[in-house]
C-alpha positions, 0 to 999 in steps of 0.5 A: 241097474241101480239097486231097488230101494227096500222099504224100511217097514215090511208088510205085516202078514196079519194086516193083509186083506181078509179072505172075505172083504164084506160079510155084511152084504146080501148080493144074490142076483135073482134072475127073471126066471126066478122072479117069474117062478116066485110070482107064480108060486107066491100067488098060491103059497103066500095067502095059504101060508099067511093063514096057517101062520096066523092060526098058529100064532092064534094058538101060541099066544094064549099058551104063552100067556098061561105059561108066563101068567104071574111071572115077573116081566123082567129079571127072572131070578128062578127058572120055570119048573113043573108044568110051566117048563113042560109046556115050554119044552113040549107045547111051545116048541111044537107050536114053534115048529108048526109055525116054521112048517107053515112058512115052508121050512124043512128042518134037518137035524144032525148030531145030538144035543148035549144036556145042560150039565154037559154043555151049559152054553150053546154057541150058534153060528153063523148068524144070518137071519131072523129065521135063525130062531129055529135053533131055539126051537130045536134046542128045546127053548133054552134061555137066550139073550134079548133086548129088553125092548123086545118084550114090548113087541105085540104077540111076540113079546109074550112068546119071548118071555117064555124063554126067560131071556137074559135082558140087555138094555141100551140105556143102562150103562151097567147092562153089559156087566149085568148080562155077563153076570147073569149068563155066568150065573145060569151057566154055573147053576149045574143044571138048575137053569136051562141051557143058554143059547147065544149067537156069539157073532153078535150080528147078522152076516151073509154066511160067507165066513165066521166073523169075530166071536163076542166073549160073553159065551166064553167068560164063564169058562164052562163047556160050550156046544157049537151049533151050526146053521146051514141053508143049503138052498138053490136060491138064498132068500133067508139072508138078512144083513146090513146091505141087501134085502129088507126084512119084508122082502126076505120074508116074502121071497121065502114064503114064495118058495116051494120049501126052504131047507135049514140044517141044524148040526150039533157038534160035540161039546168043547171043554175048555182047557185051563189057559182057555178058562183064563182067556175068554178070547182064546176060548172063543177063538178056538171054538170059532176055528172048530166051527169054521172048519166044520162049515168049510168057510174062512174066518175074519176079524169083522165085528158089529163095530164094523157095521157101525162104521159102515153106517157112519161111512154112509152118513159121510157120503162114502160107500158103506163098505168103506167103513169095513176095517176088521175092527177086532184086529185093527183095534187090538193091533193099533190100540184104537177104540171105536171113537178114534176110528170114527174120527179117522173115518171123518178125516178120511171122508174129508179127503176122499169125499170127492174121490171116485169110489171113496178111494184116493189115487196118487194124484188126489193124495198129492192134491190133498197134501198140496204137493206135486207128485215126487219120489218121496210122496210116491214112496209114501203112497206106496207104503199106504197102498198095501194091496198095490191097486193104485189107491188108498182105501180107509183101512189102508189109511188107518193102518198107514197113519197109525203105523207109518205117520204117527210114530214119525211125528216126534218132536225131534223130527219136527225140530229137524224139519223146522230147522231146515226150513228156518234158513236164517235161524231166527226161529221163524219160517217166512214164505220165501224160506218155505218155498225155497226149501220145497222147491229145492227138495222137490226139484220144481223151480217155479213151485208156489206153496202159498196155500200150504204156508197159509194153512200152517200159519194159523195166526196170519202173521206171515211167519210160521213159528215152531208151535204152529208147525207142531200143531199143524203136524199133530193134525196132519201126521202124513207130513212127518212121514213124508219128511222122513221118507224124503231124508231116507231117499236122500241118504239112499241116493247118496249111498248109491251114486258113484263119484266120477271125480273120485274114480278118476283120482283113484285111476291116476294113483292106481291104474291096475286097481281102477280097472278092477274097481270099475268092473266091481262097480258095474257088477254092483250096479 
């Protein structure tokens, strides 16, 4: 049996598929029995709870107005003290709990909250719903990070001001830097400011894993107290993420439940080591590891940027989950920014928009490259298809193009390929030369490559110059890897093929050795 060809590029374990493919989907199936139960309970519970919630808000807004009266609208430079802070910690926190009680929440608190001196920052995860604000109430209304637009929200905007949040602005180019400076200033105030509560995941997930932690909570290099959120209910009505129930539906389903349990668990504060103080990414990674183990869930390298790619995929008429690539890992390993991945997604969409499910099969891969299925193309396809399911998804495409194709797309490779096409060595490739080489290489005698030739021949002169060849290759790096794969296959086959003529000549000269060599060859085969 011939030896199986071994790929030159082994699979990198770190680029294998994550434990959770899509942490941004709420796919809870509600049975007919559950729907009937929600309707029957909702008839009585929803009106009652709406009335109670309205009463609590009616009491909360005047209290919030009194606390924030004559306080700066933005950019608080000093923390609230005296009666204002006391009203926040006692009255506002009590009203907040009453509001959650009105919605039917049963709160279970585990562990002990550290003081602001012991742990200036509270890192809360997983973040899966707007109901997660319960962590702020249980923690005594610490400072939070909030969008500046939230302050303009009727009623709730005044309540948010009681938290004296660190404000983030989408329109201010310096907002990220100023936010980090504000967090660091409060975290290092030695108890002058209240604790800062941060959801380090930066977006909502379905709680099936912990995605990448943003570094903002870990840049100050101060002790952090991990805080876990769990919703141990028979039916998940609280998850509000990128795919699934709308906010109104989540609220309605939750109000229709007899009660909803939420657990808030304070883990021991994590004091960073010296290497973690110097590396916020390392600090964040180790805190996330502790929280994931306590929750019993895996970790993935998804992040908010994956959600942006999901939205872009939907706009490009691809399934939304196509955009999920584990942005943190892919951007770090392949040195790709979000804008570059967006362009890759657009290129992939141009190829895969007509493919079923947004994935490319080998037949579609061949059609896109305007080539018949052949051994070199099949091997290239296999290198792209990392999970071996017979299709190429966007994540596999990005990895393949950047690990396999672009490194092969060198000037030396392109010159070698051009010289093979340029049979008469006149510096130009005609259609006849183009067809002749590809027919020979692919073993298809009646192959017509006019469409591919015209695509490369940008000026329509009827001849391909090296500059045209190079420009086409730069925007279609798959062809360079296809060419090198073809050369590797040729070399491999040449090294594996036995030469009958040589063996016969050897037999005439040395009959005894010929038998031994033949047996040896059969064993090797």
